[in-house]
C-alpha positions in Angstrom: -18.5 104.8 -30.0 -19.6 101.5 -29.0 -23.4 100.1 -30.1 -26.2 99.5 -27.5 -26.1 95.8 -27.5 -22.7 95.3 -25.4 -23.6 96.9 -22.6 -27.3 96.7 -22.6 -27.2 94.0 -19.6 -25.9 97.3 -17.7 -28.9 99.1 -17.2 -30.3 97.6 -14.2 -27.7 95.7 -12.7 -29.2 95.3 -9.0 -31.6 93.0 -9.6 -29.6 90.3 -11.6 -26.7 90.8 -9.1 -28.6 90.0 -6.2 -30.2 86.8 -7.9 -26.8 85.9 -9.2 -25.2 86.1 -6.0 -28.1 84.0 -4.1 -27.4 81.2 -6.7 -23.7 81.1 -6.4 -24.1 80.8 -2.6 -26.7 78.2 -3.0 -24.3 76.1 -5.3 -21.3 76.7 -3.2 -23.4 74.9 -0.5 -24.7 72.5 -2.8 -20.8 71.5 -4.5 -19.1 72.0 -0.9 -16.5 74.6 -3.0 -14.8 75.7 0.6 -14.6 71.6 1.9 -13.4 70.7 -1.9 -10.8 73.7 -1.9 -9.4 72.7 1.5 -9.3 68.8 0.1 -7.1 70.4 -3.3 -9.5 68.6 -5.3 -8.9 69.7 -8.9 -12.6 68.6 -10.2 -13.7 71.8 -8.6 -12.4 73.3 -11.8 -13.2 71.0 -14.5 -11.8 67.2 -15.4 -9.5 65.5 -13.0 -5.7 66.0 -13.8 -5.7 68.9 -15.8 -2.3 70.9 -15.9 -1.8 73.8 -13.5 -4.6 72.8 -11.3 -3.8 69.8 -8.9 -0.4 70.8 -8.8 -0.9 74.6 -8.0 -2.8 74.4 -4.9 0.0 74.1 -2.3 -0.5 78.2 -1.7 -3.2 76.3 0.8 -0.6 75.3 2.8 1.9 78.1 2.9 1.0 79.9 6.2 1.4 76.5 8.3 4.4 75.3 6.8 5.9 79.1 6.6 5.3 79.3 10.6 7.7 77.0 11.2 10.4 78.6 8.9 10.2 82.1 10.8 13.2 81.5 13.2 15.2 80.4 10.5 14.4 82.9 8.0 15.1 86.0 10.6 18.8 83.9 11.6 19.4 84.1 8.0 18.7 87.9 7.9 20.8 88.6 11.0 23.3 86.8 9.6 23.5 88.5 6.2 23.5 91.8 8.6 25.8 90.8 10.5 28.2 90.0 7.4 28.2 94.0 6.8 25.3 93.8 4.1 22.5 96.7 4.6 20.4 96.3 1.6 19.0 93.5 -0.7 18.4 93.9 -4.1 15.6 91.2 -5.1 15.6 90.5 -9.3 12.2 89.0 -10.2 8.9 89.7 -12.3 5.5 88.9 -11.4 4.6 86.8 -9.0 8.5 86.9 -7.6 8.8 90.6 -7.3 5.1 92.2 -6.3 4.8 90.7 -3.0 8.5 91.5 -1.8 7.6 95.2 -3.2 4.7 95.4 -1.1 6.7 94.1 2.2 9.4 96.8 1.3 6.9 100.1 0.9 4.3 98.6 4.1 7.3 98.0 6.5 10.1 100.4 7.9 13.3 98.4 7.2 14.1 97.0 10.3 17.1 94.8 8.3 18.7 95.2 4.9 16.8 97.8 2.9 14.8 95.7 0.0 14.8 97.3 -3.3 13.2 95.3 -6.0 14.1 95.3 -10.1 11.5 93.9 -12.2 12.3 96.1 -15.2 14.4 95.8 -18.3 14.9 99.6 -18.8 18.4 100.6 -19.2 18.0 103.5 -16.9 16.4 101.9 -14.0 19.0 99.2 -14.5 21.9 101.9 -13.8 20.1 103.6 -10.9 20.2 99.9 -9.1 23.3 99.4 -7.2 24.5 96.1 -5.5 27.1 97.8 -4.0 26.9 96.4 -0.2 24.0 94.6 -1.0 22.8 91.0 -1.0 21.4 90.0 -4.5 18.2 87.9 -4.3 17.4 85.9 -7.7 13.6 85.0 -7.6 12.1 82.6 -10.3 9.9 79.8 -9.8 11.0 78.2 -13.3 14.8 79.7 -13.1 14.8 80.5 -16.5 12.7 83.8 -16.8 14.5 86.0 -19.4 14.4 89.4 -17.6 15.6 87.6 -13.9 18.4 85.4 -15.7 19.5 88.7 -17.6 20.0 90.4 -14.6 21.4 88.0 -12.7 24.1 87.7 -15.0 24.6 91.7 -15.4 25.3 91.7 -11.6 27.1 88.6 -11.3 29.8 89.9 -13.9 30.2 92.9 -11.7 30.2 91.4 -8.1 31.8 88.3 -8.3 31.1 87.1 -4.8 28.9 84.1 -4.4 28.1 84.9 -0.6 26.4 88.1 -1.8 24.3 86.0 -4.2 20.8 84.1 -3.1 18.4 82.0 -4.8 14.7 81.5 -4.3 13.4 78.9 -7.3 11.8 75.4 -7.3 13.4 72.2 -6.8 15.2 70.9 -9.9 15.5 74.4 -11.6 18.1 75.4 -13.3 18.7 78.4 -11.4 19.3 76.2 -8.7 22.0 74.2 -10.4 23.6 77.4 -11.4 23.4 78.3 -7.7 25.0 75.6 -6.7 27.6 75.6 -9.4 28.8 78.9 -8.3 28.6 78.2 -5.0 26.0 81.1 -4.1 25.3 81.7 -0.6 22.0 79.9 -0.1 19.5 78.5 -2.1 15.9 78.4 -1.0 13.8 75.9 -2.6 9.8 76.7 -2.7 7.0 74.2 -3.1 6.5 73.3 -6.3 3.2 73.2 -6.4 2.2 77.2 -5.7 2.0 78.8 -8.7 3.6 82.3 -8.7 0.9 84.6 -8.0 -0.1 82.9 -5.2 3.2 82.8 -3.7 3.2 85.5 -1.1 3.3 83.5 1.7 5.5 81.2 0.6 9.7 81.5 0.5 9.1 83.9 -2.5 7.3 86.7 -0.3 8.7 85.9 3.2 12.5 85.7 2.5 12.6 89.2 1.3 10.4 90.0 3.9 12.5 88.9 6.8 15.5 90.5 5.1 13.8 93.8 5.1 12.6 93.2 8.8 8.8 92.7 8.4 7.5 91.2 11.5 6.9 87.7 10.4 5.0 86.3 13.1 2.3 89.2 12.9 2.0 88.1 9.0 1.3 84.9 9.9 -1.1 85.2 13.1 -4.0 84.4 11.3 -6.6 81.5 11.2 -6.6 79.9 7.6 -10.5 78.5 8.3 -12.1 82.3 9.0 -9.8 83.4 6.3 -11.0 81.3 3.9 -14.6 81.6 5.0 -14.6 85.1 4.5 -12.5 84.8 0.9 -15.6 82.4 -0.2 -18.0 85.1 0.3 -15.8 88.0 -0.8 -15.1 85.6 -3.9 -19.1 84.6 -4.4 -19.6 88.6 -4.7 -16.9 89.8 -7.1 -18.3 86.8 -9.3 -22.0 87.9 -9.2 -20.9 91.2 -9.7 -19.1 90.5 -12.8 -21.7 88.5 -14.2 -24.3 91.2 -13.6 -22.0 93.5 -16.1 -19.6 95.0 -13.2 -16.4 93.3 -14.0 -14.3 96.6 -13.0 -13.1 96.0 -9.5 -12.2 99.2 -8.3 -9.4 98.7 -5.4 -9.5 100.9 -2.0 -6.8 100.6 0.4 -5.1 102.5 3.1 -2.0 104.4 2.4 -0.3 101.8 4.8 -0.8 99.2 2.2 -1.6 101.0 -0.9 1.0 99.1 -3.0 -0.8 95.7 -2.3 -3.0 97.0 -5.3 0.1 95.8 -7.7 -0.2 92.4 -6.0 -4.0 92.4 -6.0 -4.0 93.5 -9.7 -1.8 90.1 -10.8 -3.9 87.8 -8.8 -7.1 88.7 -10.1 -6.4 89.7 -13.5 -4.2 86.7 -14.4 -6.0 84.2 -12.3 -9.5 85.4 -14.0 -9.1 87.1 -17.3 -9.4 84.2 -19.9 -11.9 82.3 -22.2 -13.6 85.9 -22.8 -14.5 86.2 -19.3 -12.7 87.7 -16.5 -12.5 90.5 -13.9 -10.3 93.9 -14.3 -9.0 95.1 -11.2 -8.2 98.6 -10.8 -5.5 100.0 -8.8 -4.9 103.8 -8.1 -7.9 104.5 -9.5 -9.0 108.4 -9.4 -11.4 109.7 -8.0 -15.0 109.1 -8.9 -13.8 105.6 -10.4 -16.8 103.5 -8.4 -19.4 105.8 -10.3 -19.2 104.1 -13.7 -21.9 101.1 -14.5 -19.8 98.4 -14.9 -17.7 99.0 -11.5 -17.9 96.9 -8.1 -15.3 98.0 -5.4 -13.4 96.0 -3.0 -12.5 98.4 0.0 -9.6 96.6 2.2 -10.1 98.5 5.4 -13.9 97.8 5.5 -12.9 94.0 5.2 -10.2 94.2 8.3 -7.2 94.7 5.9 -5.5 98.5 7.1 -2.1 97.9 8.3 0.9 96.2 7.1 0.6 93.7 9.8 -2.8 92.2 8.2 -1.2 91.8 4.9 -0.5 88.1 5.6 -4.7 87.5 6.2 -5.2 89.9 3.3 -3.1 87.7 0.9 -4.8 84.4 1.9 -8.1 85.9 2.0 -7.9 87.4 -1.3 -6.5 83.8 -2.9 -9.1 82.0 -1.6 -11.6 84.8 -3.0 -9.8 84.6 -6.5 -10.0 80.6 -6.5 -13.7 80.9 -5.7 -14.3 83.6 -8.2 -12.7 81.3 -11.1 -15.0 78.4 -10.1 -18.0 80.8 -10.3 -16.9 82.2 -13.5 -16.2 78.6 -14.8 -12.0 79.5 -15.3 -9.2 77.8 -14.4 -7.7 80.5 -11.7 -4.4 79.1 -11.9 -3.1 78.8 -15.3 -2.4 81.6 -17.9 -2.7 80.3 -21.4 -2.4 83.8 -23.3 0.9 85.1 -21.5 2.8 82.4 -23.6 1.9 84.3 -26.9 3.7 87.1 -26.2 6.8 85.2 -24.7 7.1 83.5 -28.3 6.3 86.6 -30.1 9.2 88.3 -28.2 11.6 85.5 -28.5 10.9 85.5 -32.5 11.5 89.1 -32.5 15.2 88.4 -30.9 15.7 85.8 -32.8 15.6 87.7 -36.2 17.4 91.2 -34.8 17.3 94.2 -35.5 14.3 95.3 -34.7 12.1 96.6 -37.2 9.6 99.4 -35.9 5.8 99.3 -36.0 5.3 103.1 -36.2 3.4 105.5 -34.1 -0.2 106.4 -33.8 -1.3 109.8 -35.2 -4.0 112.0 -34.0 -6.7 110.4 -35.9 -5.6 107.0 -34.6 -5.7 108.1 -30.9 -9.2 110.1 -31.2 -10.4 106.4 -32.6 -8.4 104.8 -29.7 -10.0 106.7 -27.0 -13.5 107.2 -28.6 -14.8 104.7 -25.7 -17.4 104.3 -23.1 -18.6 101.9 -20.2 -18.4 98.9 -20.7 -14.8 99.6 -22.3 -11.5 99.9 -20.3 -8.5 102.0 -21.3 -5.3 100.9 -20.2 -1.7 102.7 -20.4 1.1 100.4 -21.1 4.5 102.0 -20.0 7.8 100.9 -21.1 9.8 103.4 -19.1 12.3 103.5 -15.9 9.3 103.5 -13.0 9.4 106.8 -11.0 7.1 108.5 -8.8 7.0 111.2 -11.2 5.9 109.5 -13.6 3.4 108.0 -11.6 2.1 111.2 -11.2 1.9 112.1 -14.7 -0.3 109.0 -15.2 -2.6 109.6 -12.8 -3.2 113.0 -14.2 -3.8 111.2 -17.8 -6.3 108.8 -15.9 -8.1 111.4 -14.7 -8.5 113.0 -17.7 -9.5 109.9 -19.7 -11.9 108.8 -17.0 -13.5 112.6 -17.0 -13.7 112.3 -20.8 -14.7 108.8 -21.5 -16.1 107.4 -18.5 -14.1 104.8 -18.7 -11.8 102.8 -15.9 -8.7 103.3 -16.9 -5.2 101.3 -15.7 -1.8 102.0 -15.9 1.1 99.3 -15.9 4.9 99.5 -16.1 6.4 97.1 -18.5 7.2 94.1 -18.6 6.0 93.8 -15.2 2.1 94.0 -16.4 3.1 91.6 -19.3 3.4 88.7 -15.8 0.2 90.4 -14.2 -2.7 91.8 -16.3 -1.4 91.1 -19.3 -3.2 87.8 -19.6 -6.5 89.6 -19.0 -5.5 92.3 -21.9 -5.7 89.2 -24.0 -7.6 86.6 -22.6 -10.5 88.2 -21.2 -13.5 90.3 -22.0 -13.2 92.0 -25.4 -13.4 95.6 -23.8 -9.7 97.0 -23.3 -8.3 99.5 -25.6 -4.4 100.0 -24.6 -2.2 102.7 -25.3 1.1 101.8 -25.3 4.0 104.2 -24.4 7.9 103.4 -24.8 10.4 105.8 -23.3 14.4 105.2 -25.0 16.5 105.0 -22.0 19.3 107.8 -21.7 21.7 104.7 -20.6 22.1 101.0 -21.8 23.5 97.9 -20.6 25.0 94.9 -22.4 23.7 91.7 -21.1 26.6 89.1 -20.6 26.0 86.3 -22.7 23.8 87.6 -25.1 24.2 89.6 -28.4 21.6 92.1 -27.5 21.3 95.1 -24.8 18.7 95.6 -21.9 17.0 98.0 -24.2 16.9 96.0 -27.1 14.9 93.5 -24.7 13.1 96.3 -23.6 11.9 97.5 -27.1 11.1 93.8 -28.0 9.0 93.0 -24.9 7.1 96.1 -26.0 7.1 95.3 -29.9 5.9 91.4 -29.1 3.4 92.9 -26.7 1.7 95.0 -29.3 1.7 92.8 -32.0 0.0 89.9 -30.0 -2.8 92.3 -28.8 -3.3 93.4 -32.4 -3.2 89.9 -33.7 -6.1 89.0 -31.1 -7.8 91.9 -32.6 -7.4 94.1 -29.7 -7.7 98.1 -30.5 -4.0 99.0 -29.5 -1.5 102.1 -30.4 1.8 103.2 -29.9 3.6 106.5 -29.1 7.2 107.1 -27.9 7.7 109.5 -25.4 10.3 112.0 -26.8 13.4 113.6 -24.6 15.4 112.5 -21.3 12.3 113.1 -19.3 9.7 110.9 -19.5 7.3 112.1 -17.0 7.4 115.8 -19.1 7.0 113.9 -22.0 3.8 111.9 -20.3 2.8 115.6 -19.3 3.3 116.7 -23.0 0.7 113.9 -24.0 -1.9 114.6 -21.7 -2.0 117.9 -23.0 -2.3 116.7 -26.8 -5.0 114.1 -25.4 -6.7 117.0 -24.0 -6.8 118.9 -27.3 -7.8 115.6 -28.9 -10.9 115.1 -26.8 
C-alpha cells in the first residue's frame, strides 16, 4: 500500500482549495489571462516562440470561421447523398476521430450515417464495411500509421476516387496523395489548430454535416460568453487539482454521454505532463465522486445537456483547459510524451517478429491492485470495441473502485494512446496500468506493408507497455483468451474478485 507522505495533503482539502481559487482568480485578473488568450499571446504559457504554442491557437477563431462554411458543408453532404451514398466511414485516431464519434452518437442520422474506425484490431476492421459509403480519411499530419494503413486497406477494395475524401492540413502528404489519386474532395484545415482542439473545425464539422447534425444550432453561441465561463471553469479545475483533487469525474446526460471520450483527450493530453495534470474519468461508476482526490464536472449543471449544446460545450471546455494549463504552468497544446511510444512501436515493427513480454501472475496482479487514493487504476484494452466489452469493463471498474477506493478509467487501444496516454506517462506518478490484449479472430493485411493489422495492434500494445515500464510506471499485461473478449473480461473480473 502507499505511504502517508504522498496523500497527506488530501486530509483537509477544503481550506486550501478556497485559498488557491481566490489566488488564481486574482492572478488571472492581474495577468489578463482571458484578454491575452483572445490575442493569442503565446507568452501566457512561457517564453515567446515556443513550438506548439503560438501556432496552436487557431481554434479560438473556429466558430466564426466555420459559420461561413455551413452552407458549403451541407451542400457537399447533400451531393454525396444525391450520388447514392448512404453511409460515411471516418478513418482517424485521437483528435481526428473523437468529435465525429460524439456527433454520430448524439444526433440521429439525417444524412449519411457516420461510423468511425479508430482501431487496429482485425475484428474491428473486418466488421467495418465501406459498401455504399463515403470514406473520409482524417489526419492533421497526414502520416498517422493507423489512419494511413486503413486508407490503403479500403482503397485497395474500393478503387473509386469519387468515394474518398480527405481532411488534413495544407501541404501534408495526405493532401498530395488525394490530389494524385483524384479523390472527391480535400478539406484543408487551419494548420494552427491542434488535433484535440479541432472539434469545431473541418475535422469535426465535415462528419457532422454528413451525418445530418444541425450545424447552425451547434455554432449558435457567443464565444466571449463561453470563454468567460471557460475561464472560471478552468481556474476551478486547477485549484482543485493543486489542492490534491486531480481526478475529474465527468457526469454527462445520456443525450451527450459520448462527449466524455472527447473530454478525456482534451483534458488529459493537454494537462498531463511535467509530473502534473488532471485525470478526466469518463463513464465513472456510481459513487466515484466520493474519493478524497476527486472533483466533478456536471455538464448539465453548466447548461450542457442536449446535442445542440455540444458546440458551446466544446468551446467552453477548450478555454477551460487552456486556462488550467496556465494555472498548472504546463503547455496545454503539446504532447511531449506521446512520441516516446510512437518511437517504441516503430522500433518493434522494424525488428519483427514480435517478442512477447509474458503475462502477469496472481501475485503480480495483487501487487498492482494493492492501491489507495490518490492512485488511479487504468484498464488499457487492445480489443475490438463493442457494447459488450464496455459493459464487462464497467463491472470490473465497479469492483476495483469498491475494493480499493481508487478512481478507475477504461480505454481502447490504440485510441487511448492518442488521448490519456500522454497523462499516463507525463502526469502525476499515481497511475497503475493493466493492459488487456485480445487476439482477433480475423486479421487483415496492410497493403504496402510487410505486417498485418493484428501485428500492428500487438506492436502498439507492446510499445506502450515498454514505455510505461521504462518510465517506472507499475504496468502489467494479460491476454484475454477465447473468441469472446467480453466473456474473457468477465472471467478476469471473477479472478480479480478472488484475489482481492
